[in-house]
N, C-alpha and C positions, 0 to 999 in steps of 0.2 A: 706378676703381683705388687713386687715395687712400684709401677707405676701410675697403677690403679687407688694403692697406699699413698701413691705423693698426690696424684690429683682432688681423692676425699680430702687428707688434709690442706692442700692449698683452696681448695673450695669450703672448706666450714672455718679456717680463718679469714682469706677474704672475702664471705661472704657475710662473716661476722664485722668485722671493719667497714664491711658497706653497708651497712642497715646506718639509719640517720639517728638512732635510740636507742635508748638502753634498755629498749623493749626492743620483743622480736616481735616484729607485726609480717602481715601477709603480703607484702607491697607486689600487686598484679602476680600472683602464686606460680610457686618453681623456677623463678625466674633462680640463673645461677650464673658463673664466670667457669667452668670449667669447659675440657676440650669437647666432652665426650656429650655435644647436647643436639637435642633432640630435634633433629631439622626435617619430619614430617610435618606434610598440611604447610608445606611453603609456596608460591609463588617466583618461579625466579627473574631476578631481575640483572641478573649477569655483573653485580657487582659481588661484594663483601658482605654485604647485606643478608646472602645466601645461606651466608654461615647461621642464620638466627632463624626459627619460626618466622611466621610473617606475626603472630599477635607478640614478635618480642622487639620489632623493630626498632621501631621507635626505643622503646625501653632502652637498646644497648646502641643505637645509629646518631639518634635524635632526630632535627627536625630540616638539618641540612642549613640554618639558618644561622646568623650571627648576629650579634649584638654590640651595643658599645653606651658608655659612657664617661665621664670626668674624663678618668683616670685609665681608663682599658680598653682599648682595641682588640674587637676578636676577629680571625680569618677562618675561612672554612674552607678546610680539608678536601682537592681535587675529587678525592677517591671519596664517594660515598662507601661509610661504617669503616672507614680503617681505624678507629679510633686510635690515634696520636697516644701516646703514652711516655715513654725516658726523652729526656728535651737537654738537649744542652748547646751550646754558640764555640764558636771557631774560632782564629785568630782576627780573621777581615768581617766577625760579625752576621754570621748568616747564621741561620737558626737550624740546626738538626733534630730528628726526633724518630723514634721508633713508630712503626703501625703493627701494635699485635694483632689486628683483625684480618692482617696481609701479608705479614715477615717482611715488609721492606721496610726501607728507610728512606724520608725525606728531608730537604734540605729547603728551607724561603731562603730567601731575598731579601733582607728590612726597606731596603731603599726602592727593590725595581717592585714588591711587594708582587712576587714570581714564584710559585711551587716547583719546585723538581723533585718528582717518585721514580722512585729508583728500585725498578723489578729485581726481585732475587729470587731466580732461576730456581736457585734449588728450594725452592720452601716447596715442599710437598700442599697438593692443593686442597683449598677448606680448613689447614691447620689451624688453631690459633696458638701464643702465647702473651701470656701476661712478660714482657719484654720492660725490666726494669731498668737496667740499667746503662747509660751508654758513655762515653768520653771520649773526647776528642782530644789525639795523642798526641805528641810533637812532631811526629813523624809525618803526620798528614793528616793518620789513617782513620777513621772513626771504628771503637768499636762497642758491641752491645750483646745486651745476655743474650738467654734465651730458655726460659724455667723447661718449657713444655718439653726440648729435645736433647737438653745437658750438651750444651753450645754453648760459644765466646763466638760471635762473629765479628770479624773482621771488614771490612769495605773499605776498598783502595780501586781508585779511577777505575770505579764501576762493577769492579768485580768485588764478587762477593765470599768469602772463604769461613769455614767452620771448623772451631779446634774443638774437641771430644771434650768434654768440664771434667775433672780429676770426680769418681766415684769416692764417696766415703768408705772406711771400714763399715758401716752397718749398708752401704748397697746406695744409700739416699744420698740424692746432690739437689741443689735448686740454688743457681746462680746468680745473686740478687742485684748487687749494684755497684761499681765500676769509681773507685778514687784512684787519680793518678798521683803519685807521688815520687819524685828521682829516675823519672825515665819508666819506675815500675806500675803495672797495673794491678791494683789489687782489689778482688772480691770476695764479699763472704757469700758465704755457699747456708741460707736459710735455713734448709731442712739437713743440712750434712757436716755438723759441728765444727767447721771449722772458717780460716781465714786462707787464700791462698794469694804467691804474688807469683807476678810471670814477665817476663822481657819483649816487651812487644813487637821488636824484630825481630822475632825467630820466626823458623815456618814451619810449615809439615804438620800433618793429621790432629797430631796430638801437642796439649802444652806441654813445655819442661815447665815447671812450676814447684815451686815451696811452700808451706802452709808452717799453717798455727791449727794446733786443735784448739778447742773449746774445751775451755777445763770441767767443764758437765758432760754429761750425754743426755740424750731425748730434750734437747731444749733448742730454742731458737737461734740462732746469731744472726741480731741484725748487722746493718751500717755501721760500716767503721769513718773512725777519722783520726789525723795526723796530729800530733801537738808538736811545736817549733822544738820542743827535744827528741823531734822523732819518734815519740811514742807511741803506741799504736792502741785505740781505744775501741773496742765493742761493745755489743752488751747482746748476753745472751739468759735467755727466758721459757716461761710457760707462758700460754694465754692464762694472766689475773691468776699465778700464781706466784708469780713473783719470779728473781732471778737474778742474776751479778750482773755487775762495770766491769769490765777486762782490760788493766792494763797492761800491755805487754811492750817490754824493752827486747826492739831487735838484735840489739849487740850479745846482749847476757842468756837469749831466749828466755827471762825470765816473765813469769806472769806474776800479776797480781787481780784477785778476785774482793769487788766493795761490794758489800750486800746495796740490792735498791731498794727503796724506800716503799712502804705500806703503801700499796692505793699505786702505783705504777702497772700497769695492768699490758700494756703493748708498747712499751720500748722505740717507736722506728728510727727514726732520725737524729743524729749525733753529732756533733760538729764542737771544734777546736778554737775558744776565743782568743786574741790577739794576748790575751794574760791570760793566757795558759786554762781557764777556766773551761767543764764540760757541760754541752747545753743538749740536751735531752727530750723530744713531743714526745708524745706517749696518745698514741694511736686509737686508743680508746675510752677518752677523754676528754675534758678542753685541758688541760694542765698540761703544762714543759716545765722542766727542770733543771738546774744551776745545780754543778758540782766541783768546791773549792777543793779544791786538790792540798795545799795545804790542811786545812782543818778538815777534808775527809768529810765536809758537810752537805747534802743535799738541800738550797732550797727552790722552794714548789710556786709556781706563776699560774696564775689561770687565764684563758683570752672572755671575753665580754661571754655572753651568752648569745646562742646564734639567734640570729631574726624571725619569727615565727614562720614568714613567707619560705622559709628554707626548710622546714619540719614537718608545715603542714595542718599539724593535729588533728585532723579528719574526724579520726574516732576518737579522741578527747582522753589516750592512753600514754600519752607520754606527758608525763612529769616529768623527766631529768632532760631535758634534751642539750644536746654536747657538738661541742664543735669540732672535736679528733683532729686537732694541728698532727701531719705527717712527717715530711722530712723538714733539717732546717737548714741553712746555710748563712753565714756570714759572706758581707761585703764589704766593701774597699777601706769603708768609715770606721767599721768597726759595730753596725747594728746588726742582729740576726734576723732574718727572715723566715717564714714556713708561711706552707701551705695550708687549708683549715678545711678540711674534707666535706665533713658536711655545713659549716660554718658559710660554705660556699665563696671562701673569700683569704687575699690574700695578705700578710699581715706580718710589720715590722714592727721587732723589738728595740731600744734604747738599753743598754745593759745600764750605763752611766745614768743617764735621768728617771729609768724606770717607767717608761711609756708604752704606751703599743698603741697602734694608728695601723686599724682594720679597713683595706678595702674590701668594698662585696664585689662580685661576680656579675654582671647583667645575666647570661643564659645560665636558666633554672631546667629541669627534665625532670618533671613530677611525677615520673612512675619509677624515683629511688627514696621518694616520700610517701608520708601519709598527706597526701592531695587530691584525694574524690571530692573535686566540685572544686577546688578551689583555684583560683586566678592565678597566675604569676608565681607558679608553686615550688620549690625543689631543689636540685645540687648537678651539678655539670661533671661533676666527680671531679675535682683538681687532680689528679693525683701526680703528680709531676711540675719541678717549675727549673730555674735555671737563671742565675747573678749576670747581666752583660753593663758595666756599667750601671747609669741610672733608670736598667729596661731589668723589668723582670717579664720573663719570657715562661711562657706555665702553657699544660694541657688541658683538655677537659675531655676525657675519654668519655661519656658517654654521647656530648656532644659533635663529636668530630668537627673540632675546632681547635686552634688552637692560638693563644691570644698574650699580647704585651700591658704591663701595668707603666706607665711612665708616672715611676714616683718624685724627676723633678716637678712638676704642678705644683702649686700650692698649696695649702690646705685650707679650709674656709672656718677653720676657727681652730683655735688655740685651748687648751687650760692648763688650771694651775692649782692648787692646792696650801693649807695653809701651813699646815703639817707632816709630814713625810711619814713621821714614826711617833706610833703610842705604845700607853703601857697600861693597861687597863685590869683590873681583879677581875673576879669572876662577880657577874649579876652588875654590873658599872656598865654605864654609855655617858657619850661624849658626842660632837657635832664635830665635825669639819666643813669649813668653808672650802668650797667648788667655783670656782673662776671661769665662766667660756667668754675669750673676747672671739668674737666677729672678727674676720679678718678682709667679709668684703658686706656686702650688702646681704644678706639670707632670705629664701623667697618662703619659706618653712620655717614651724617651726622646729626645736632641736628634742631630742627624746631624750630620758638621762639614763643611763645602766649602770648595774652594779651588779658584781661578784665577786668570791673569796675561794681560798683554799682551804677553809674548815667544811670538811664532808659529813660531820651530823651536825652542822647548823646549831655550833658553837656560838659564831656572830652572826650578828643580823644588819642588813645594810640596807635605811629608807630615804626616801627621797619621796619630792614629787615628779609625776610620772612626763610631764613637758613645760619646754619654755619656750619662751617668745623672747627670741633680744632685738630691743632697736636703736641694731645700729651701734648699740656700746657693749662693751661689757658689763657683766651681769652676774653675781655673787649668790648662788644657790647652799642652804647648808644638806648636809648629809647627815644620818644620824648612826651610831654605831651601837651597838648593843653586845654584849655578853652574856650569856647564857651562864646561867647559875651553877649550874655542875658543869663547865666547860671545861677542857681537859687544858691545865696550861701547858705554853709552846708560842712559837712562833708564826703569826699568819700574814699572807699576802692580800690584799681587796683593793677590789679593781674598779675606780670611776670614771664612769665614761659619759659623755657627748655625743647621743647620734646625729649625724645630716647626711641625709640623702644618701649616697653611694661609698661615707666613711663615717669609720668612729675612733673618736681622739681618744686615750686615758690614762688615766696617772694611776701608778700601783703608791698607798698607804701600808708602810708597816705594820702590823699593832702587835706586842706583845701580851699573853696574858699570864697575869700572876699566879 
């Protein structure tokens, strides 16, 4: 009974976040990601694709092909329908990832471009698991989580060892992400209301561990981060019902809860900046947030509106497409990276300049979007990424690919605004001058984009739809209007220029009096 209840919760939660709109569309009816998949009406292929009915294989396995653009290069996993998920790199630059449809892990050498897949002989044939966490430890071992079997796996020189993950008092457990800190492995128990700490050098069938119980019951406990003061931060929440940001001090065992702001629906990703701000990505919206430890205030940011090709909207029912920023991580220059699951993009935010660059991923699976009859439509389900210097490696779960983004390649355009802070009264409006400077000869028009953090249409931003640059900088006006019934407060508006596979944007702060 416990296992079935957990599978139901996982299917409901991840089923919701895997949709590409805020409404429930019946896309290739009855797709699901739990392990009790109806495999009737199958044709054997001798591959992991046999875990799915024949009419669902393209949905979950992709077309076994790769695409590339100027910034992103894709590589097809040799085993068809392996479903790569969690991803990391080791000290030599090799890329490691879990295969959620096989129980195996794989290594990719970026220099030789050779895959090595390691067979997990202890994995039950036909089983599947959303293996969300992977880490390369200082001893050279690879550790990864397994939610289906409630274990933590260690891979050591071709050998797989499983450790039973400790059950919670209520009997539920879901080891999800792994964070390494001071040679300890920290794991969040997504459904088990706890964070666990254990030494990776131990041996035996059960993990010797310490734990921190979440301060609330019957909530989900998402991933964690450790700031420079060794404080541990994580979120506990109920889907679309709010929750808390928790700060835990290991030396005193004291925990402090801060209420999450209204509108944060699924706070999945979390990381700490060099300045010890906490950054949270919301997998059920287009928003990401910062939390200032001094003022204890949250600031909301938004991504750009996803390209229509990601959600299709052949039914005409999608009124508010969202990008679903998922996990997040800082690079060594202080920039925040995150994967936009339904925006089909990898994004990087500069906290100092308050700029955003979104790189569009070339592969798209139409079976996860409202794409009926639309060419080049859908999402690749970019469910994890890792940073190795200027390379961002990520997985495409339903396209059976891993891919790399080279962030050292120059951008085709730059953008600037004449003012980054505005104060307006209700019913006021003003103009922001937005300058686009080409860094190369542009072959196509530029599409102008806008988005803002006002959830009740308190602020509207309008501009031209497209502009053609004649190889020189061009300035265009954006009109910012405040509704006469707008709520007072501080908002972020995002002004952007989209050219081919990149969108380059600048944030402006608007205070409504």
